[in-house]
C-alpha positions as CSV (number, residue, x, y, z in Angstrom):
1,M,97.2,93.8,77.5
2,A,96.7,97.4,77.3
3,N,93.6,97.1,75.5
4,N,92.3,94.5,77.7
5,M,93.1,96.6,80.9
6,K,91.5,99.4,79.4
7,A,88.2,97.2,78.7
8,E,88.4,95.9,82.4
9,L,88.6,99.8,83.5
10,I,85.5,100.8,81.1
11,A,83.5,97.7,82.5
12,L,84.0,98.8,86.2
13,L,83.2,102.3,85.5
14,Q,80.0,101.2,84.0
15,G,79.0,98.7,86.6
16,I,79.7,101.6,89.5
17,R,77.7,104.1,87.2
18,I,74.8,101.8,87.3
19,A,74.9,100.9,91.1
20,L,75.2,104.8,91.6
21,E,71.8,105.3,89.2
22,R,70.1,102.3,90.7
23,G,71.2,103.6,94.2
24,L,72.7,100.1,95.0
25,V,74.2,100.8,98.5
26,P,75.8,99.2,100.5
27,L,77.8,97.9,97.8
28,E,80.9,95.6,97.6
29,V,83.3,95.5,94.2
30,N,84.1,92.4,93.2
31,V,86.4,92.3,90.1
32,D,88.6,89.5,88.5
33,C,91.8,91.3,87.5
34,K,94.1,91.9,90.3
35,E,95.6,94.8,88.5
36,I,92.5,96.8,88.7
37,I,92.8,96.9,92.3
38,T,96.3,98.5,92.3
39,L,95.4,100.9,89.4
40,I,92.5,102.3,91.8
41,Q,94.7,102.5,94.7
42,G,97.4,103.9,92.7
43,E,98.4,106.2,89.5
44,H,98.8,105.2,86.0
45,P,99.1,107.9,83.4
46,T,97.2,106.0,80.4
47,Y,94.3,105.4,82.4
48,E,94.2,107.9,85.0
49,N,91.2,109.7,83.2
50,I,88.9,106.4,83.9
51,L,90.7,106.1,87.2
52,T,89.7,109.3,88.5
53,D,86.1,108.7,87.1
54,C,86.1,105.2,89.0
55,R,87.4,106.7,92.1
56,D,84.9,109.7,92.4
57,L,82.0,107.6,92.0
58,L,83.2,104.8,94.2
59,Q,83.8,108.2,96.9
60,I,80.0,109.1,96.3
61,L,79.3,105.3,96.9
62,G,80.8,105.4,100.5
63,N,84.1,103.7,98.9
64,P,82.8,100.1,99.1
65,P,85.4,97.4,99.5
66,I,87.2,96.0,95.9
67,H,87.8,92.4,96.3
68,H,89.5,90.0,93.5
69,D,87.5,87.0,92.9
70,F,89.0,84.5,90.3
71,R,87.1,84.9,87.1
72,E,85.0,81.6,87.8
73,T,83.5,83.0,90.9
74,N,83.0,86.5,89.3
């Protein structure tokens, strides 16, 4: 599970970076992994570097809302 979570977080980080590079605002973030939302809002020592990068970039983008979508609709 840890590798899957890291992959999800890296994908989120890459998506946020693309949005920032292209100036895609306003932005709404949709994820198909509920745990990502929990991690972004909290702390986890294993993923803290990636989470900090995500939070910092999200703040630059105006802290867009993050929503859960089922995998089939994402």
